[in-house]
N, C-alpha and C positions, 0 to 999 in steps of 0.2 A: 312692468314696474308696479307692484302691488303693495309691498311693505313700506315704501317711502311715503306715499301719500297718507297711509294711515298713521305712521310715526308722526309726520308733521301736522296732521289734524289733531292728533292727542296733544302734542306740545302747544299747539296754537290755542287750544281750549283751556289747558292748564294755565299758560302763561298770559293770556288774553291778547295774543298777536292776531293781526288781520290775516285771514287764510283765504285763498282763492284756488280752485281746482278747475282746469280747463278740461272738459270732458273729450273733446275731439283730438286734442293734441297730448293729453296726459301731463300738461305743465302744472307745476304747483308754484304759487307765489305766497310768500309770507312777509309781513312787515311788522315791526314793533321795536321794543328796546330790550336788547339782551345784554345783561350785566351793566346796564346803565348807558349803553351805546346804541344809538338808532341804526337799524339795519334793514336791508331788503335782501330777501333770498329767492332765487329762482331756481328750480330744479326741472330740467327738461330731458325726456328720453330722446335718444338719437338712434335711429334704425333698429329699435326694439332690443338692442344689446347694450349700448353705451348710455352713460348718464352724464349730462353736463350739469355742474352746479356752480352758480354764480352767487357770491356773497359780497354785498356792497355796504359800506359804512360812508359816513360823510367825508372821511379822510382817504379811503382807498376802496379798489374794486379788485376782487380776486375771483378767478374762474378756474375750474379744474374739470377735466374729462376723465371719468372713470370707467374701467373696462367692464364692471359689473355692478349690479344694483346692491350687492352685498358690500363692496368697497365704499360706494357712495353712502349707504346707510351708516356704516361704521365712522365715516368722517362727520356726518350730520350729528351723530350721537356725541362726538367730541366737542362739536361747536355748541350744542345746547347742554353740556354737562354742567354740573353744579360747582365745578372747581373754580377758583379765583382767577386762574390765568386764562386769558381769552384766546382760545385756539381757533383759528380760521382756516379757510381752504387754502 
C-alpha cells in the first residue's frame, strides 16, 4: 500500500487535516472537516492485499473492505473530490 498514504498526505497538507501514519502497521488516520462536516478516516491494510476504509462522521460510521489498493484509492478520491455532493464509503 504505497499510493494511498501519499494521496492522503497530499490531501491532508492541502486541506489542513490532521494526518498520522503508523509505520509498523501501515495504517493511516486523518481527521478534519470535509465539506463542512467533521470526519475521521482510517485506512488499514489487511494481509498485504485488502484495504479496509472506515469513514466516520458525528451522525454515522461507514466501513468498507476493498479487494485492491486501486479500488480503495478510487473511493478515497470520490470522498475528497470537490463536488458538492458528499460521497462516502
